[in-house]
Each structure stands twice: as C-alpha cells, then as structure tokens.
Phi, psi and omega in degrees: 000140188256122175278110185277359183269351176244159175087178176293125182303318178300319177292315179304312180300314182293319181289331171289327189281323185299315168302324178298315179298309178299323179293310180297329176294319182290331180292320174296325178299334170305307178295320185292317181298322173303308188294316185292311184296317183287320183293320185279327192257324184258340177104175184291330181293319178293323174297321180288331175297315180298313182297326185288347178261004184296331183277334171292312177303320174299318184294317189266314185283331171302317173303312183299310176295321174292318181300312182288328176298316179297315177306318187288342178298318178301310179306308177299319184298311182297323178292319170306326181274007183060030178260081185296320174303319180291329178294314177297317176296319175306313178298319179297317172297327175300321181290319180296308185288333176293319176300315184289314177301323181303308185297318180290322181289324180296314175292325181285325181304307184295333175289329187265338197300313185286307176317312185296313176308318178294312184307313182285003175062040177305133181299137181312320187291351183228007180299317181293321175295321178301311182296321175302309181303310188284330176299318179285329179291312184285335171302331184259026187292332180303322177292323172298320180290319179298317182293319190287325176303307185290316181300316178291323183293316172300322172299322183299332178254022168092011179253095176268353184276313187297322176296330178298308186303317186277340174291322182291322175301317184292322175300321180291321178294322173303311184290319177294315183294321184296316179299316177297315179289324184270312184278319183282314189249357171071032183283346175075214181293335179295325174303311180301313175302314181294319185293327182287320179295315178297313172310314181291331180291326181300310180298322177290318178302312181297318182290321172301317173298316178303315178298315181292342188256323191238345187233084184299340184286340176253001183280116186261155175238185186299325179294321180295330184272006167303144185290122179237095184311316181302310182293323181296319184292332180289321178289322176297324180293327174281317187280314186301307181309317178292326176292317178294325178299314183293327180289318181300317175298324184290329182292324169303323180286330178298316185303308188294322183296323173301316178297322180291326179302330185281352175273359175097171191296319180296333175292317180294313177304315177297319175296316181307304185293317181302316186292327177300318175292319179295332183288327178286316181301326180274002184302314183298319181295314182296317182294319176301321177297310179305313176304318176299326177297309174300313178306306187295316184295309179304313185287324170300319179287333178276352185065031178267067196283321177303316184304317179309311180301310185298319183295323181293320177301312181298312186295323180295317183298318183286319184290314180302315177303314170301321185294319180296311177304309186291329180296313180301308186304312178301316178298322181284323194232004181302323183300320175301326181287318185294327180296339177293326183274317188249351182095145186293340181279356180269076183303313182294319181298313179296324179291321181285325174297325179292323176300323180297308177307310182297325184286335182249315177308327184286350182241022184293341174300320178294319182290325177302314175298318178302309186296316186293311179301310184303309188294322174297316177297323180287319179293344176256024174069021175265096183261345182289316183298303180306327185293316177295330176289323182291323172297323175301314179299317177301315183296316182294323180293317179293325181290317178307308187294326184281323192249337187256327185300310179306300179280335183249352176064225191293325180295325178293319179293324181289341170283356183296324179300310183298319177299312182296319175300313181299308175308314179299310183298316181294330175287329184280332183311309181300321182290320180293323176298317184295323184288322178300313180302312175306315182295318179298318177291330177285322177299313186296318184290325178288319181290328174301315177299334185267353180279000000 
C-alpha cells in the first residue's frame, strides 16, 4: 500500500496512477471485446444495438462508480489521519449503504429501461437487441457495485495494484465467456452481456477475498457492521452527490444519444466505435484525476495542506502532457482502430468516426484540467461544486443536441463533449481558486500553531 502523505508528490502521484491507467485500460477491454466480437460476428446492427444502450449504461454504472468513489473519500481521509478504527468503520458503512443502494438502483433501472430506449428514439430495427443487452447488464449491477466498492476501498488505503490484478483476471474471463456464448452457443448480444456480468462478479469476489486475506485495515467484523446512523449519513452525504453528479452528466449523454439516433444506424455505429477509442485515449487523464482524489483526501486527513497544492501542479502538468499526446494519436490513427470494429469496407462509418476524433481529440487539454480540478475538490469534501459542474455539462450537451445536430449533423453532435468540458471547467474554476486560498490559510495557521 502506498502512503500518499510521504515522499515526492510527483513520484507518488505517477506511481499510483500507472496501475490505474493499466486497470482502466483493461476495463475498457471489457467494452472492446463486446464491440469487437459483436461487430465482427453479429454485424453492424447488433453493434449499433449495444452502442444505443451506452448512455443508459453510463447513467446507471456512472452513478455506481461515482457513489462508491464518494464513499471511499471518507475512508481515505481517515486513513490519512491514521484512524484505523475509523477506516474499518468506514468500510462497514460503505458495505451497508452500497447494499441498500444496489437494490434501489436495480428496481428503478428495470422500470425505466424500455421507456428510456423509446424516448431516445432507438431505431426500431435494433430496439429488441438493445433491450436484451441492457436488461442483462443492469440485472447484474450488484456485481459492478461489489467490484467498485472493493476497488475504491483498496485505492483509498493506497493500493492501486490489487484492483488491477483482479480486473485483468475478470477481463480474460469476459473474453473467454463471450467467445463461447456468442460463437459457440449462439446467444447473440445476450451472450456479450452475460459474459460481462459474470466477469465483473469474479473480479468482485477476488477483491473481497484479497481484503479479508491481506488488508486488516479494511477487514470488518460484526461489531463494525452495527447500524450507526451518523456514520451512514456521513457516507451518504459523500457518496450520493458524486453518484448523482455522474448521472447528471449521463442525462446529457442520453439527450445527445437521442439526437444521434435520428441520424441513423451508421451514425450510432460510428459513435459506438469512436467512443471506445476515445475512452482509451482519455484513460491517463481520468486516472490522474482519480489519483488526485485519493492524494487530496489522504493529505487533507494528515493536514498536509501545502502538499496538496504541490501535487495539483504536478498532476496538471503530467495529465495535460498525456492529453496532448493522446489527442494527436487519436486524430492520426483512430480510424484504423475503428475499422477493426466495423470492417474496412464501412466507409461512411469510418468517415463519421474521423469527424468525432477531430471534434474531441483536439480539446483533451480541457478535459485534463477538468478531471484534476473535479477530483481534487471531491477529495476535499466539496461535492456541491462538481455537481453544479455536472449540471453545466448536462446543459451544454442538451444545447448541442438541440441547436447543432440539425444544421451540422453528426459533426455538431461530436462537438458536444468539448462544449460540456468547457462549461464544467468554467463552473469549477472560482471554487477551485477559493479552495487554494483556504488550503494556504490552513497551512499558515498550522505552522503558526507549531511555533
């Protein structure tokens, strides 16, 4: 486990981030295997069916990921403060609230899936396949919740390597099952969904086993699991805003997906494939952000206020550098990767995907700043500002769907991300500057007390 309150900030941030980048890369390989196998074996319509559910998956799974990340902020702060009893209690409260939220999310998801697909104007020729795929994925949301709870808890105490190992195991399970269920048993898109759920469950079980075998700081007993209303509220206050923030952003994607669906199956397929490449390209930036949430939380708990500011500067420099490099790489070679999903003969799909790359890759430096600022604020208990920033993203994507898709078509829709990133950063900058001032004042006050 890595103590982020000690050592050179840049070195600690980089070495904590590297397993996150690799882990997130393997997470995307879940999606890649779905996209590649479905696209090459079942055809463009099945690929579009899987892609048409992307915004709904982002809505629900994004909530789960944001919610569990918020819960782990409390764990990281207590770990930074060397409050090990508090760390175990935080883990217990995390398990309790996650179980309750899982039941609620599952029920609500099943009620809303089909109406959402209809509202999004999913093309009739792919509607049934889309419904089958997303129903199975969301039926297994308990596995997604389980893995994210354990992975975020391990990262909170400085272990970003173990979640990677168990994610890799899950990925190989996913690929093997997917090939068997689709090619061997002919399950179609249902096979891809079933494989993903089982693989996620394997990763979750292995991560829980690792905690109880090797991480006593997170090992809870019966006394820890006793209902503590105050601690439950503390965790809900941290987790729910981050979960809703992710969902608010996803609602904007739902609106945009609805506009894309009106452009036809080729546009949906191009977006599906291009987004897979885009998600990989943005992994370093997102991973630096996740690192900074843990870095800020641990150092805030340890009252290392100046160290947080130093870490932010280093993280921005590294993240923007990766963003520039990945943007250039995506624009130059992204179409080659897309051809792997849809085939080199799908010229219209490839042309549309290239438009997407130009509209997104050129602005990754904005996304780099967004990730760092957002996650630092969250690590310092500011859940309100990132939520407002998420609302800004929703507004900008909605504006793009309403005003740009009509006159500019697919390229107008592709500009939505850039507009959303810009709006979000503009909302967060004043709050971040206020936070910088607060940290400097606390640093001065702490030094004065020690004199």
